[in-house]
KEKE-3310 file (N, C-alpha, C; in steps of 0.2 Angstrom, whole numbers, plus 5000, padded with zeros to 4 digits):
npx = (4989:4992:4981:4983:4978:4965:4970:4984:4984:4979:4989:5000:4996:4994:5006:5013:5007:5011:5025:5026:5022:5033:5043:5039:5040:5054:5058:5054:5052:5067:5075:5073:5075:5069:5070:5064:5051:5051:5051:5038:5033:5031:5045:5041:5030:5015:5009:4995:4990:4978:4977:4975:4980:4993:5004:5001:4999:5007:5017:5031:5039:5052:5060:5051:5042:5049:5052:5039:5036:5045:5039:5027:5031:5035:5023:5015:5015:5011:5004:4992:4985:4971:4960:4957:4949:4946:4938:4937:4946:4959:4966:4964:4962:4952:4953:4947:4952:4953:4960:4970:4978:4991:4994:5009:5012:5002:4998:4986:4974:4967:4954:4950:4942:4950:4949:4956:4961:4970:4982:4988:5000:5008:5013:5017:5014:5007:5000:4993:4978:4972:4957:4950:4939:4937:4947:4950:4948:4959:4970:4969:4970:4983:4991:4997:4995:4982:4981:4988:5002:5018:5025:5036:5029:5029)
npy = (4872:4889:4902:4919:4931:4943:4955:4953:4955:4968:4975:4972:4978:4991:4995:4993:5003:5014:5013:5015:5028:5034:5030:5037:5050:5051:5053:5043:5032:5028:5036:5034:5019:5003:4995:5000:4996:4982:4973:4970:4963:4947:4938:4932:4940:4945:4957:4962:4972:4981:4979:4989:5001:5013:5007:4994:4976:4961:4961:4954:4948:4956:4963:4966:4973:4985:4989:4992:5003:5012:5014:5019:5031:5037:5039:5046:5062:5066:5056:5052:5043:5047:5043:5029:5013:4999:4985:4972:4959:4948:4933:4936:4953:4967:4983:4999:5013:5030:5040:5053:5061:5067:5068:5065:5067:5075:5084:5084:5083:5071:5061:5046:5030:5015:4998:4986:4969:4960:4948:4941:4932:4923:4934:4943:4952:4943:4944:4956:4963:4976:4985:4996:5010:5016:5013:5018:5032:5035:5031:5040:5052:5051:5052:5061:5057:5049:5035:5031:5031:5025:5014:5001:4985:4974)
npz = (5068:5073:5076:5075:5088:5088:5094:5091:5077:5075:5082:5074:5062:5065:5070:5058:5049:5057:5055:5041:5040:5047:5038:5026:5031:5033:5021:5012:4997:4989:4997:5011:5021:5017:5028:5039:5037:5035:5046:5048:5037:5030:5023:5011:5007:4998:4988:4980:4967:4958:4941:4932:4938:4939:4946:4946:4948:4954:4968:4975:4990:5000:4992:4981:4988:4991:4978:4974:4983:4978:4965:4969:4974:4962:4956:4965:4972:4985:4997:5008:5022:5027:5035:5045:5047:5056:5050:5051:5060:5064:5057:5044:5041:5038:5032:5030:5022:5020:5008:5004:4991:4980:4963:4955:4941:4936:4945:4951:4964:4974:4982:4989:4993:5000:5001:5011:5011:5022:5026:5041:5048:5060:5066:5056:5040:5027:5015:5005:4998:4990:4987:4976:4974:4961:4949:4937:4938:4946:4939:4928:4934:4937:4926:4912:4900:4890:4890:4902:4913:4906:4913:4919:4923:4938)
capx = (4991:4989:4978:4984:4972:4963:4975:4990:4983:4979:4996:5005:4994:4995:5014:5015:5005:5016:5032:5025:5022:5040:5046:5037:5043:5061:5060:5051:5055:5073:5078:5072:5077:5064:5071:5058:5044:5053:5049:5030:5031:5035:5050:5038:5024:5013:5005:4991:4987:4974:4981:4973:4983:5000:5008:4997:5003:5009:5024:5033:5045:5054:5062:5045:5039:5054:5050:5032:5036:5048:5034:5022:5034:5035:5016:5011:5019:5009:4999:4990:4980:4968:4956:4957:4944:4947:4932:4937:4952:4960:4971:4962:4960:4949:4954:4945:4956:4951:4966:4971:4984:4992:4997:5015:5012:4997:4997:4979:4972:4962:4952:4947:4943:4953:4947:4962:4961:4977:4983:4993:5002:5015:5015:5019:5009:5009:4997:4989:4974:4968:4952:4949:4932:4937:4954:4951:4949:4965:4975:4968:4973:4991:4994:4996:4993:4976:4982:4991:5010:5021:5029:5036:5026:5033)
capy = (4879:4893:4908:4925:4934:4950:4960:4952:4957:4975:4977:4971:4983:4998:4996:4994:5010:5019:5013:5018:5035:5036:5029:5043:5056:5050:5054:5038:5028:5031:5040:5030:5012:4999:4992:5003:4992:4975:4968:4969:4959:4941:4938:4930:4943:4946:4963:4962:4979:4981:4980:4996:5006:5014:5003:4988:4970:4957:4963:4949:4948:4962:4967:4968:4979:4990:4992:4995:5009:5016:5015:5024:5038:5040:5041:5051:5067:5065:5050:5052:5039:5052:5040:5022:5010:4992:4983:4965:4958:4941:4931:4941:4959:4971:4990:5004:5019:5036:5042:5060:5061:5072:5064:5069:5069:5080:5089:5083:5081:5065:5058:5040:5025:5009:4993:4981:4963:4959:4942:4941:4925:4923:4941:4947:4952:4939:4946:4962:4964:4982:4986:5003:5011:5018:5013:5022:5039:5036:5030:5046:5058:5050:5052:5066:5053:5046:5028:5030:5031:5019:5012:4994:4981:4970)
capz = (5066:5078:5073:5079:5091:5086:5096:5087:5070:5076:5084:5068:5057:5068:5069:5051:5047:5060:5052:5035:5041:5048:5031:5022:5034:5032:5014:5007:4992:4986:5002:5017:5020:5018:5035:5044:5036:5034:5052:5048:5032:5029:5018:5005:5006:4991:4987:4973:4966:4952:4935:4929:4941:4936:4950:4946:4947:4960:4971:4980:4994:5002:4986:4978:4991:4990:4971:4974:4986:4973:4960:4972:4974:4955:4954:4969:4976:4992:4998:5015:5024:5031:5040:5044:5051:5055:5050:5054:5062:5065:5052:5038:5043:5033:5034:5026:5022:5016:5005:5000:4987:4974:4957:4953:4934:4934:4951:4953:4970:4973:4988:4987:4998:4998:5006:5010:5014:5024:5030:5045:5051:5064:5068:5050:5035:5022:5009:5005:4992:4990:4982:4975:4971:4954:4947:4931:4940:4949:4933:4924:4938:4938:4920:4907:4894:4890:4892:4908:4912:4903:4918:4918:4928:4942)
cpx = (4988:4987:4980:4978:4971:4968:4981:4989:4983:4985:5000:5003:4995:5002:5016:5013:5009:5023:5031:5025:5029:5044:5045:5040:5050:5063:5057:5055:5061:5077:5079:5073:5070:5064:5066:5052:5045:5050:5042:5028:5035:5039:5046:5031:5022:5008:5001:4988:4983:4978:4980:4977:4991:5005:5005:5002:5004:5016:5025:5039:5047:5057:5056:5042:5043:5052:5044:5032:5040:5043:5029:5025:5035:5029:5013:5016:5017:5004:4998:4984:4976:4964:4957:4952:4945:4940:4931:4945:4953:4965:4970:4959:4957:4950:4952:4949:4954:4958:4965:4977:4984:4996:5003:5015:5008:4996:4990:4978:4966:4960:4948:4947:4947:4951:4953:4960:4968:4977:4989:4994:5008:5017:5018:5014:5012:5006:4993:4985:4970:4963:4950:4942:4932:4944:4955:4952:4956:4971:4975:4971:4981:4994:4992:4994:4986:4976:4986:4999:5012:5027:5030:5032:5030:5034)
cpy = (4884:4900:4914:4928:4941:4955:4959:4956:4965:4978:4977:4977:4990:5000:4997:5001:5015:5019:5016:5025:5038:5035:5035:5049:5056:5051:5049:5035:5032:5034:5036:5023:5008:4995:4994:4998:4985:4971:4966:4965:4953:4941:4936:4934:4944:4952:4963:4968:4978:4983:4986:5002:5007:5010:4996:4982:4966:4959:4957:4950:4955:4967:4970:4974:4985:4993:4995:5002:5014:5019:5020:5031:5041:5043:5047:5056:5067:5059:5049:5048:5043:5049:5033:5019:5002:4988:4975:4964:4950:4939:4935:4947:4963:4978:4994:5010:5024:5039:5049:5060:5066:5068:5069:5071:5075:5086:5089:5081:5076:5063:5052:5035:5019:5004:4988:4975:4961:4953:4943:4934:4926:4930:4945:4947:4948:4940:4952:4962:4970:4982:4993:5004:5013:5019:5017:5030:5040:5035:5037:5052:5057:5051:5058:5063:5049:5038:5026:5030:5025:5017:5004:4991:4977:4963)
cpz = (5071:5074:5078:5082:5087:5087:5092:5080:5070:5078:5078:5063:5059:5068:5062:5048:5050:5057:5045:5035:5042:5042:5027:5025:5034:5025:5009:5002:4989:4991:5008:5016:5021:5025:5040:5043:5036:5040:5051:5042:5032:5023:5011:5004:4999:4992:4980:4972:4959:4946:4932:4932:4938:4940:4951:4945:4954:4962:4976:4984:4996:4997:4982:4981:4991:4983:4971:4977:4981:4968:4963:4972:4967:4953:4958:4972:4983:4992:5006:5017:5029:5037:5039:5049:5050:5056:5052:5055:5063:5059:5046:5041:5037:5036:5028:5027:5017:5014:5002:4997:4982:4969:4955:4945:4932:4939:4953:4960:4970:4980:4986:4993:4995:5003:5005:5014:5016:5028:5034:5048:5054:5065:5062:5044:5029:5015:5010:4998:4993:4985:4982:4972:4964:4952:4941:4933:4943:4943:4929:4928:4938:4931:4915:4901:4895:4892:4898:4907:4910:4908:4918:4924:4932:4938)
residu = (MET:THR:MET:PRO:SER:THR:ALA:ASP:SER:VAL:THR:VAL:LEU:THR:GLY:MET:TYR:ALA:ALA:GLU:ALA:ALA:TYR:LEU:ALA:ALA:GLY:GLY:PRO:GLY:THR:ALA:SER:PHE:ASP:LEU:LEU:ALA:PRO:PHE:PHE:ALA:PRO:ASP:VAL:GLU:LEU:HIS:GLN:ALA:GLU:ALA:LEU:PRO:TYR:GLY:GLY:THR:TRP:ARG:GLY:HIS:ASN:GLY:MET:THR:GLN:PHE:PHE:LEU:ARG:MET:GLY:GLN:VAL:TRP:GLU:SER:PHE:GLU:MET:ALA:GLU:GLN:GLU:PHE:LEU:ALA:THR:GLY:GLU:THR:ALA:VAL:VAL:LEU:THR:GLN:VAL:ARG:ALA:ARG:ALA:ARG:ALA:THR:GLY:ARG:ASP:LEU:SER:PHE:PRO:VAL:LEU:GLN:ALA:ILE:THR:VAL:ARG:ASP:GLY:ARG:ILE:THR:GLU:VAL:ARG:PRO:PHE:TYR:TRP:ASP:THR:LEU:ALA:ILE:ALA:GLU:ALA:CYS:SER:VAL:TYR:ALA:GLY:GLY:PRO:ASP:LEU:PRO:LYS:PRO)
# end
């Protein structure tokens, strides 16, 4: 098995984040095509979001990622990755992102860190595991209901 070099992981991740910015600038979920992002994700990619979030669950494959971005668009009016720091790279990269976002349901602005463990194999992202500092604060900011939005899970 060949391990990708550090430069390969960084190239894939910086390309993906640039594609994500282009995707959002083109109208994002429901308007822009996931084709902008697809080359960066393996066909069997898995994204594991904390269950307590309004977009929690495991999202699989390109269809799952498309559905995830649609859900994010329902939850967030804006979602900006304000600062990013690559803490480790290689097959498993660790990225610390400072997010600034506005919840669609409440209009509340929120700033929070997300630490992501991202696996890159053969030049594509195969797994993403984000870790949030306070999932309850995010869920509460995104919902006008005390129990959070009643959105179907993946």
